[in-house]
C-alpha positions as CSV (number, residue, x, y, z in Angstrom):
1,M,0.1,0.4,-0.2
2,D,1.2,3.3,-1.0
3,R,1.2,5.5,2.5
4,P,0.1,8.8,1.1
5,T,-2.4,7.7,-1.5
6,R,-3.5,4.6,0.2
7,R,-3.5,2.9,-3.0
8,L,-2.5,-0.9,-3.3
9,V,0.6,-1.2,-5.5
10,G,1.2,-5.0,-5.1
11,C,-0.9,-8.1,-4.1
12,F,0.3,-11.8,-3.5
13,L,-2.4,-14.2,-2.6
14,G,-0.7,-17.4,-0.8
15,P,0.9,-18.3,2.7
16,R,2.8,-15.9,5.0
17,D,6.1,-17.7,4.6
18,A,9.3,-16.7,2.4
19,V,8.0,-17.7,-1.0
20,G,4.9,-15.2,0.1
21,A,7.2,-12.3,1.0
22,F,9.1,-12.6,-2.3
23,G,5.7,-12.9,-4.2
24,L,4.6,-10.0,-2.8
25,W,8.0,-8.2,-3.4
26,Q,8.1,-9.3,-7.3
27,S,4.1,-7.7,-7.7
28,L,5.8,-4.5,-6.6
29,P,6.2,-2.1,-9.7
30,G,9.6,-0.9,-10.1
31,A,9.3,2.6,-8.5
32,Y,8.3,1.3,-5.4
33,V,11.4,-1.4,-4.7
34,S,13.6,1.2,-3.6
35,A,11.3,2.7,-1.0
36,E,10.9,2.3,2.8
37,C,8.7,-0.9,3.2
38,H,6.9,-1.2,6.8
39,T,6.2,-5.0,8.1
40,D,5.2,-6.8,11.0
41,K,8.0,-9.1,12.5
42,L,7.6,-11.7,10.4
43,A,10.9,-13.1,9.8
44,A,10.3,-13.8,6.1
45,Y,10.2,-10.4,5.4
46,R,13.7,-9.8,6.4
47,G,15.0,-12.0,3.5
48,V,13.5,-9.9,1.0
49,V,13.3,-6.5,2.2
50,F,17.2,-5.4,3.2
51,G,19.0,-2.8,5.4
52,A,17.7,0.7,5.9
53,L,14.5,0.3,3.8
54,H,12.7,-2.6,6.3
55,K,11.2,-0.4,8.9
56,L,9.0,-2.4,11.6
57,G,5.8,-1.4,12.5
58,G,3.4,1.6,11.0
59,T,1.1,-1.1,9.6
60,Q,-2.3,0.3,10.9
61,H,-3.7,1.2,6.9
62,I,-2.7,-2.3,5.8
63,E,-4.1,-3.9,9.0
64,R,-7.1,-1.8,8.2
65,L,-7.4,-3.1,4.8
66,N,-7.1,-6.7,5.9
67,A,-10.1,-6.3,7.9
68,T,-12.3,-4.6,5.0
69,L,-11.2,-7.3,2.8
70,R,-12.3,-10.0,5.3
71,A,-15.9,-7.8,5.6
72,R,-16.7,-7.4,2.0
73,L,-15.0,-10.8,0.6
74,P,-16.4,-13.5,2.6
75,H,-14.6,-16.1,0.7
76,L,-11.3,-15.0,2.8
77,V,-13.1,-15.9,6.1
78,R,-12.6,-19.2,7.8
79,R,-15.3,-21.7,7.8
80,S,-17.4,-19.8,5.7
81,L,-20.3,-20.3,3.8
82,S,-18.9,-18.4,0.8
83,F,-16.0,-19.8,-0.5
84,S,-14.4,-20.5,-4.0
85,R,-14.1,-24.1,-5.6
86,S,-10.7,-22.7,-7.6
87,R,-7.9,-20.7,-6.7
88,A,-8.9,-18.9,-10.1
89,N,-12.2,-17.8,-9.1
90,L,-11.0,-16.4,-5.4
91,E,-7.8,-14.6,-7.3
92,T,-10.3,-12.7,-9.8
93,L,-12.4,-11.7,-6.8
94,V,-9.6,-10.2,-5.0
95,W,-8.4,-8.5,-7.8
96,L,-11.8,-7.2,-8.5
97,F,-11.9,-5.6,-4.9
98,V,-8.4,-4.5,-5.4
99,H,-8.8,-2.4,-8.7
100,R,-12.3,-1.1,-6.9
101,Y,-10.6,-0.2,-3.8
102,N,-8.2,1.8,-6.1
103,A,-10.4,3.7,-8.2
104,S,-12.5,4.9,-5.4
105,F,-9.4,7.1,-4.5
106,L,-9.4,8.7,-7.9
């Protein structure tokens, strides 16, 4: 998430491990690769975001977005009656949400 504009600049669907952290890093446009990155204390991020670019904390905006995602997309809530039978359908739903979310800031 770009902090000043609140727009989503990258997204990766998958586990919160080293592969997921690398996938998220790869989804960022080139302009954001050298930007400061605020993360939680997950060790996987330290293997992807190096040195002074990695900042701990300051994740309130992305946590608020995660809550909004769970509220608006019941497919992301555990033990939900709404679920996607295929990963492609889930990815489509999430990307539709991302594009609509970003369009709301124009």
